[in-house]
LODRENTI-671364 format. One record per atom (N, C-alpha, C): residue in one letter; x, y, z. Coordinates in steps of 0.05 Angstrom, whole numbers, plus 5000, padded with zeros to 4 digits. Layout:
N
aXYZ
...
//
This chain:
430
m435779614907
m436579734934
m440279734926
h440080024937
h443280124929
h444380104952
v446980184951
v448980174964
v451680414965
s452080534977
s453780764971
s456780634978
t458780704953
t461080614961
t463280904952
v464580874968
v467081124960
v468481054935
y468481234910
y470381234891
y471581474887
p473581494874
p474881764866
p473081864847
e472982134847
e470682344839
e470282324808
e473282284793
e472982254767
e472082024757
y471281854770
y470081594762
y467781524774
s466081804779
s463581764791
s461181944774
p461081884753
p458782034733
p456381964744
t454482144727
t451682044737
t450082054706
n448281914700
n446281944683
n444182114673
e441682144657
e439882324657
e438282364684
n438382134697
n436482124722
n437782134747
n440482194746
n442182344764
n442982094784
e443181904766
e443381624782
e446681524776
p447481414794
p451481344787
p450681094763
t452881144746
t453280894718
t456080854729
a456380644709
a459680524705
a461480724691
q463680754694
q465380894682
q468080774676
l468880754653
l471080654643
l472680954629
s475480954636
s476181264619
s477581084597
p476881324569
p476981164542
p480281054542
e481781154554
e484981014545
e485380744557
h482980674575
h483380404586
h481180254576
r479480314563
r477380124553
r478479904532
d479980044523
d481479814501
d484279614515
n485079774532
n487479574549
n486779564578
p485479394593
p485079424619
p487279364637
e489579304623
e492179244637
e493579484648
e493079724625
e494079964632
e491680094658
a489380034660
a488580144679
a489080014707
n490379764707
n491179614733
n493779804741
a494679994727
a497380084733
a497780304756
g495880464751
g495780714763
g493580834776
t491380724774
t488280784788
t487280614805
t485280744825
t483880534845
t481980364826
t480380494820
t478480344806
t477080484775
h475580364758
h474880504734
h471880344731
f471080204750
f467980104747
f466380214771
n464680374770
n462880414791
n459780394782
i458980174794
i455980124794
i455380044823
p453080134835
p452780074861
p452479774865
y451079664850
y449979364852
y452379174861
y454479244850
y456779104849
y458979234870
s458179364886
s459979464913
s460579274929
l458179044939
l459078854957
l461878694945
s461378654919
s464078454905
s466578604903
y465878874898
y468579074893
y469879044924
k468279104942
k469679094970
k470878884975
f470278604973
f471178354978
f473778314965
l472578354932
l475578344922
l477878484920
y477078764925
y479378964929
y480978894955
f479778844976
f480678735001
f482778534997
c482478314980
c483778084976
c485978134949
g485678404937
g487678414916
g486778324890
l484078214887
l482778104860
l481378244845
w480678484856
w479778694837
w481078794806
p479978724788
p481678764764
p482779024754
f481379214769
f481679554762
f483179684782
q484279534805
q485479704825
q489079644814
s489979804834
s493079874824
s494779664829
l496779604815
l498379374815
l499579354838
l500779544849
l501779584877
l500679494897
t498479564900
t496179584919
t495479244915
s494379134892
s493778854882
s495478654898
l498178704890
l500578554905
l501278484928
f500778794943
f500478764971
f498578624984
n495978664972
n493978554987
n493978244991
k494378134958
k494577844960
k497377694975
t498777954972
t501477784992
t500777755020
l499977965030
l498777945051
l496877695064
i494677665052
i492777545053
i494177255047
m495377135029
m495376865028
m498276795046
c500376995057
c501576925079
c500076835098
t498177015106
t496776985135
t495376665132
i494476595105
i492876405103
i493976145108
l496876095090
l499175935093
l500675895123
s499976075135
s501176095160
s499375875184
v496775805173
v495075615191
v495275435168
f494675425144
f494175165122
f496874995130
i499075085125
i501974915126
i502174775152
p501274885183
p501774745198
p499374565209
q496974595194
q494974435194
q495574155179
l496574235158
l497573975138
l499173815152
v501373925167
v503073785182
v502073675202
k500073735218
k498373585233
k496573365222
l495973405200
l494173165193
l495573015183
y498573035168
y500172805165
y501072615185
k500872735211
k502072625228
k499772425244
l496972505236
l494472385249
l493272205231
r495072165205
r493571965183
r492771735187
h493971575213
h493571305217
h491571275238
i490071515250
i488171495268
i485471615260
l483971435250
l481871505226
l480071715236
m479271635259
m477471815273
m477972095280
v480272145286
v482172395291
v482172545261
f483272305241
f483572445219
f481272605204
l478972505206
l476872565195
l475972845214
l475972825233
l475573065252
l476873345241
s479973275232
s481473525225
s481573575198
l480173375180
l479873385150
l478673625140
s476073705148
s474673905138
s476274155141
s476974245162
s478974475158
s481074535145
d482274325133
d484474275112
d483674335081
l481074175081
l478974185054
l478174465055
y477774635073
y476774855065
y479275055060
y481674955071
y483875195060
y484875095029
v484774845028
v484874754993
v482974904980
h480474884985
h478775064965
h479775384967
i479975474984
i480775754993
i482875824975
v484975654977
v487875654964
v487575654933
s485875444926
s485075354898
s484375614885
k482075704896
k480275954887
k481176174886
f483376234905
f485576474900
f486876484875
i488076244867
i489176224847
i488176254822
c485876094821
c484576164793
c483176424790
a482376564811
a481476844811
a483377024803
i486276904809
i488877124796
i488977064764
l488876794757
l489076734732
l487476784712
c484576844728
c482076934708
c481777224706
k483577384719
k482777664726
k482977804700
k484177744678
k483977914648
k480377844644
q479877584648
q477377524634
q474877664653
i474877634675
i473777834695
i473578114691
a475978284679
a475878544672
a473878524645
k474078394631
k472978354602
k469678384604
v469578194625
v465278204630
v465278464646
l466278564661
l465478804676
l465779104655
e467479034635
e467479184614
e464579254599
k463778934588
k462178894576
k459079054594
i458778954621
i456879004636
i456879394634
h459179484637
h460079734630
h458079884613
q459079744589
q457679784560
q454179844562
d453679604566
d449879554573
d449379714587
f450279804611
f448980044630
f449380304614
e451280324594
e451580574574
e449380594556
i448980354540
i447780344516
i444280304523
h443880194538
h440580154545
h439580374558
k437280414557
k436580664563
k433080594571
n431380804593
n428980784594
n428080464607
d425880414593
d425080124604
d427179914606
y429279934583
y430679714586
y432779724607
l433779944608
l435980044633
l434079924658
a431479964660
a430679914688
a430679644688
v429979474670
v429979174672
v433279074683
i435379204669
i437979094681
i438179184711
k436779464718
k437979534744
k435479374764
a433179274757
a432279084768
a433578844781
y434078704754
y435778454764
y438578524775
s439478694767
s442378784790
s441578824820
a438978954824
a438478984854
a437778654863
k436478554850
k435878274858
k437578104868
a439778204847
a442678004850
a443778104880
y443878364886
y445578524904
y443878404929
k441278424935
k439478314959
k440178024960
i440777854941
i441077584945
i444177544956
n445477684946
n449177704953
n449677754989
m446978024991
m447578135016
m446577895037
a444877775035
a443877485049
a446277295051
y447077215026
y449177035025
y451277095036
t452377375041
t454777415056
t454277435082
v451977545092
v450977515126
v451277215133
y450277105120
y450076765126
y453276705129
m454776745102
m457876645106
m459176735128
l458876985131
l460077125159
l459877065184
n457377015182
n456476865212
n457176575217
a457176445192
a457976125200
a460176135200
a462876275192
a465276295193
a466076385223
f464076625231
f465176755256
f464276525281
v461976375280
v461276175300
v462975945300
f463875885276
f464875625272
f468575665285
s469275925281
s471975995290
s471676105317
a469976305328
a469976405353
a468176235376
f467176005370
f465675875393
f468075785409
p470075605399
p472175585418
p472875755437
l473376005423
l474076225439
l472076275467
t469476255457
t467876335473
t468276165501
l468175895494
l468575685514
l470875695530
h473375795515
h476075825528
h475976055552
l473976295538
l474476515554
l472576455584
l470376225577
l468776185604
l470075985619
d471975835612
d473775645632
d475675895646
i476376095636
i478576245649
i476276395670
a474476535663
a473076705679
a471076545701
f470076295686
f468576165707
f469275865710
p472375775722
p473075525717
p470875325733
r471275035726
r470174825739
r471474635731
n470774425747
n472674115750
n472974025718
q471574045708
q471973975674
q471574255652
t472974175639
t473674415617
t471174405600
r470274665593
r467874655570
r469274605541
l471374655539
l472774605512
l474174385517
q472074135499
q472573845509
q475173765491
e475373925473
e477173825449
e479574095433
k481274065434
k483074195418
k481574375400
p482074625394
p480374755376
p480874805347
r483574665343
r483774655318
r486774465319
f486774285301
f488874075298
f490674205282
i492774305294
i495574465282
i498174405299
d500474355277
d502474335294
d504974575284
y505374715299
y506675005289
y510074895298
g510374675305
g513774575311
g514574695333
v512974815348
v514174905375
v511874815397
e513274665413
e510874645435
e509874775452
q511275035459
q509175235471
q506675365455
l507375395430
l504875485413
l502975255407
n504075025404
n502274785405
n499574835422
n500574865453
n499174855475
n497675095479
n497975315465
n497075655474
n494575615457
y491875495472
y489275565464
y488875745447
l489776025468
l488276285455
l489576375431
l491876275426
l493676365404
l492576175372
i491975985384
i490775755359
i488175895353
i486475955377
i483276035365
i483376305349
l484776515362
l485476795346
l486776735320
h488576595320
h489576525292
h487976465274
g486676195283
g484876085263
g482876225257
y481376405275
y479276635263
y480376835247
t482476915250
t483677145229
t483177025203
t484876735195
t485176635173
t483276495163
d480876415174
d477776385173
d476376585158
t477176785171
t475177045159
t477077165135
l479077195132
l480277195102
l479476985084
g479676765090
g478476645072
g476576645057
i474376675079
i471776725073
i471076925055
a472777165058
a472677475043
a472677305014
i474977195005
i475677064981
i473576954967
i472476794983
i469676604973
i467476804970
i467076934988
i464477204984
i464677324960
g466777464957
g467777584934
g467177514906
c468777234908
c468577124874
c465477004869
d464076904892
d461376834886
d459577024886
t459977224896
t458077474892
t457477554863
l460277564856
l460477684825
l459777474806
f459877264811
f458977064789
f455677064794
v454277134821
v451577154812
v450177384801
a452377634805
a451977884801
a452077854768
f453977804761
f454377754727
f451977564714
t450677294723
t449077204722
t446977294716
h445677434737
h443477634732
h443177834717
h445677854701
h446078134682
h444977994658
v446777704658
v445577574627
v442677494629
c441377424651
c438577404656
c436677674643
a437977904650
a436778154647
a437178134611
l439178184600
l439178144576
l437177994556
f436877734572
f435377604557
f432277664559
s431977794579
s429277934584
s428878134572
i430978324564
i430378544543
i430378504513
i431678244505
i430878124478
i428278084479
h427277894498
h424077774500
h421878014499
k423178204512
k420978494513
k421378594487
k423678674475
k423878744447
k422678634427
l422678354422
l421378204409
l417278234413
r416578184437
r414478234439
r413278504430
e414978664433
e414378974425
e414179014400
t415978904387
t416578944358
t414778754339
l413878574346
l412678364332
l409378274341
n409378514360
n406378514366
n404478534344
e402578434336
e400078464317
e399278754316
q398278874336
q397279104342
q398979384326
v401879304338
v403979434328
v404879484296
l404579214289
l405279124258
l402779294243
k400279264252
k398679354235
k398479644232
k399579744259
k399480044263
k401780194246
r403080044237
r406580154222
r405780074193
n403979924191
n402879774163
n405379674150
y406279494173
y408279234163
y410979414146
d411779654151
d413779814149
d416379654146
q417379494120
q419179324117
q421779394124
d423079624118
d425279734126
d425379824155
a423979964170
a423480004200
a423579764213
l421879474204
l421779294215
l424579134214
y425779144193
y427878954188
y429979084206
d430479324204
d432679524228
d432079354255
e429379444266
e428979354295
e429979104295
l429378844276
l429878574281
l431978504282
a434578694262
a436978644258
a437978734288
q437178924300
q438879044328
q438078874348
i435778704346
i434878484370
i437078254358
v436878194338
v439077914333
v441577994343
q442778284336
q445678334343
q445578334374
l442978454390
l443778404416
l443378114429
h442177944410
h441977654429
h444577534420
n445877634398
n448877514390
n451377654414
n450577904418
n452378014439
n452477834465
t449277824472
t448477634500
t450177384497
l449577294472
l451176994474
l454277034475
d455477194470
d458077254464
d459077384495
f457577504508
f457677574537
f457677314550
i456177104550
i456176814564
i458476694557
v459876724531
v462676514531
v464476664542
t464776954545
t466677094559
t466477034593
l463877014597
l463276954628
l464176654631
e463676494617
e464276224617
e468076204624
s468776304603
s471676324609
s472676404631
a471176614646
a472876744664
a471776604689
f469476454694
f468776274721
f468675944714
s469075864694
s468975594686
s471375414707
t473875534710
t475475394720
t475075424756
l474475674767
l473175764790
l470875554799
n469275534777
n466875384786
n467275044783
l469374994779
l470374744775
l471474644807
v472974844812
v474674854838
v472174834860
t469974994861
t467675054875
t466274744880
i466174604856
i464674334860
i466274194863
g468674124857
g470473904865
g471374014904
c472174234911
c472874244940
c470474234958
a467874294945
a465974244964
a464574004971
t465073734955
t463873554953
t464673374978
l466873394979
l468173205003
l468073325030
p468373645030
p467573755055
p465073755068
l463573685048
l460673655062
l460073365066
t460973205057
t460972895065
t462872925097
v464672985096
v466272975117
v464773125141
a463573335136
a461973545153
a459573415167
g458073195143
g455573105159
g457072815179
q459072725175
q460072525186
q460672665213
q462172865213
q462873055239
q460373125255
v458773195242
v455673245257
v454673025275
l455072825259
l454172585270
l455872405294
m458472445293
m460272435312
m459572615335
s459172835332
s458973055353
s456273105369
k454072885366
k452272905378
k451972965411
s453672865420
s454072915455
s455573145455
n456573255438
n458073565443
n456873785425
i455173895436
i453574155432
i455074345411
s457174395425
s458874655409
s459874565383
e461174305387
e461474165366
e459474145333
w457074055351
w454973975333
w454174225322
i454274475338
i452874805318
i455374845301
r458374805309
r460374915293
r460374705264
f459774465261
f459774325243
f457974305227
s455074405240
s452574345226
s452174695208
l453774855218
l453675195200
l455475055178
f458174985184
f460474895163
f458274765142
g457174535148
g456474395126
g454074495110
g452174665129
g450174855114
g451575075096
g454175135107
g455675315085
g455975235061
e456874975063
e457474865041
e455474775021
v452774695031
v450874675016
v450374894999
i449775085018
i448875375002
i451275464982
h453775404991
h455675474966
h455375294940
l454675014940
l453574884920
l451674984904
i449175094921
i447075264912
i447375504893
y449575634904
y450475864892
y451775824867
c452875644867
c454675524840
c452875474820
n450375264828
n449375184806
n446275324801
w445375394818
w442575584815
w442475844788
p445175974790
p444676224775
p444876134745
s446775914740
s446175754710
s444075684706
q442075564723
q439875434718
q438275724709
q438575904722
q436676204715
q437876244693
i439976234679
i440676314648
i439776104629
r439875944640
r438675684615
r435475754620
n433975804640
n431075894631
n430376134620
h431976334628
h431476614614
h431776544581
s434176384577
s435176364551
s432776244531
q430576084547
q428675964534
q426276224524
l427176404540
l424376664532
l424876734506
v427176744494
v427876854473
v425776664447
h426476384453
h425076194437
h422776304434
e421076274461
e418276284463
e417476544446
a418776784450
a418477024439
a417976984407
c419676874398
c419976804370
c417976634362
y417176384375
y414876254364
y412076344373
d412076514390
d408876664390
d408476894376
s410876974362
s410777234344
s408977134316
q408977364303
q407677314279
q408777224253
w410477024254
w412276964238
w411276834215
y408776684220
y407176604194
y405576834184
d405877054187
d404177234177
d404477324144
e403577264127
e403677354098
e404977554094
k403477824110
k403978094106
k407578124120
l408477954133
l410977974140
l412977964120
p415478154123
p416878144104
p418677854099
d420177844080
d420677554078
d423877644094
k425377794088
k427177784101
k427477834132
c425077964138
c424777924167
c424477654179
k422777494162
k422477224167
k424477044170
q426677074158
q428976984154
q430777034178
l430577324185
l432077374213
l430777184241
l427677234237
l426177084263
l427076774258
k427376664231
k428276394234
k430576264246
l432776464235
l435976464246
l434976494276
m433876644289
m434576764316
m432676474333
m430276334319
m429176104326
m430675904334
l432675824314
l434375574314
l436375644333
r437075894334
r439775894353
r437975874382
s435975994388
s435175964415
s434675744426
q433675534406
q432875224413
q434775154432
k437075204422
k439575094440
k440075264469
e439575184494
e440075284519
e442275354520
s442575604534
s445575744542
s445975674573
i447775594573
i448375414608
i451375434601
l452175474634
l455275484644
l456375244649
t458875194652
t459674944659
t461674964681
a462674804691
a465074754714
a467474614696
g469274724686
g471574614675
g470474464650
k468674554637
k467974424605
k466774134612
i466574044638
i465773744643
i463473674664
y462773894669
y459873934685
y458174114683
y455674024675
y453774284675
y452774414698
l453174654701
l451474764721
l448474764721
g447174684740
g444374644745
g443674554760
l440674634771
l439474514792
l439374104790
a438974034773
a439073774765
a441273604778
n444173784765
n446473664774
n447373714807
f445873934818
f445774014844
f444873774860
a442473714852
a441473424861
a442373184858
a444473164839
a446372974834
a448372964853
i449473164854
i451273204883
i451073184903
m448273294912
m447973174936
m447272914941
k446072754923
k445772544928
k448472324928
a450472464913
a453372284915
a453872364945
c453672534952
c454272614979
c453772495002
m451072354999
m449072205018
m450371955014
s451771884991
s452171614988
s454671564999
y457371784993
y459271785008
y459271755041
f457071905048
f456271905079
f456071675088
t454271495072
t453471305083
t455071085084
v457671115061
v459770915063
v461370995085
l461971225087
l463771325112
l462671265142
s460471295149
s458971215170
s459670925173
s459070745157
s458870415155
s462170375166
l463870525155
l466570455162
l467770495189
i465970755205
i466970765227
i464770685258
//
C-alpha cells in the first residue's frame, strides 16, 4: 500500500521499476547534522510517509531544517504546557480528596507521557537519523526479489500503522470532544439538569472566569490532546516501521541461505568452492549488518520504550478504576473506556514488534541447521562460516526498554497482570 507524499523534486528519484526510493544527498550521508541545516528532507520512501508527516509536524523529523524544527517544537510544547501546568496545579489542590484526585490523575499522566516522550525523541534524534540512513542503503543495495521482501514488510507495517493512527486519533477525539457535544446540547436544547454532569477537565488557570468557562476548557483541552497524540503516533509508527524492516532483513538472510545451500543447487554448481564461499561470506556480512542495525535501533528507541512502558502502566490502572466509577455516567464510561483501550494498544505496540524481531531472528538459525552443513562435499571453509553463523543465531535478537525490560508478548502479559493487581488493590481502597 503506497501513499503519496510531496517532497522536493531533487529528492524524489525512481529505480529501474519507476518506483520511488530513498534519497540522501552525498554530502549529507556522512554528516546528517548538515542535512538538518538547510533542507526539508532527504528521505523519501512512501511507506514511511505517515511517520514523516507526524514527526515533521512535531519538529522531530531528523532531516527537516533546523529553523522549522525549532519553531514547531517550541509551538507544540508551549501549547501542551499551557494545559499541563494548570492541570498539575489543580491536581495538587485536590490531593486530599481521593475520589476526585483519581478522576483527574489519568489526564495528567497522559501529559507526563507526552512530555517525556517528546524530550526523549529530541535526545535520540541523531540515532533515529542513523537508522533512516541504514534503511535508505538497504533500499539501494537490495534488488529484485530481495527488494520485494523489504517492500512487502514495509507495506504491512504501513497498513498496521494506518489502523493504529485511525484508532488513536478517534480515541483522542472522542475523549476530548464528547464533553463539547454535551455542552452544545445543553445550549441548544436546555433542560432542568445539565447533560455535562462533571467539569470537562480538572484545571486551574488562576483566573476564576477562565476556570468556569466550559467551552474554553473543552476546546483548549481538545487542541492539546490532539497535539499530544500526534507525538505518540509519530514515534510509535516509526518504531513499528523500523522493526518490520529488521524482520525483512532476517527474512532475506533466511531466503538466501535456503537458495545458496539447497542440495540441488550445490550439485548443479558442482560444489564450486570459491563461488560458494563468496556467497556465504556475503550472507554472513548481511547478518552482521542486520545485527548492527538492531544495535542502532536499540540505542534510538530504548529510552523511548522505557518511557512508554513506565507511563502507560499506571494510567491504564487508573483508567480501569475510572471506568468502574463511571458506570452510571455513560459519557464518562465511553471516554475512559477508549482511554484505557488506547493504553492497552499502546503497550501492545511497544512489545509486539520486538517479539516479531525475536521470532524472525530464529529463522536464520533454522536455515543454517536445515542446510547441508554435514555434507562431506561442502568445503571446510564454508562449513566454518556456517558454524559461526549458527552459533551467533542461537542467541535471539530482542529489543529492550532502558536495558532493564525485555520487550515481548510474555512481558506484555506480565504488565497486564500487574495492572490488574494494582486495579484490584485500588478498588479495595475506595
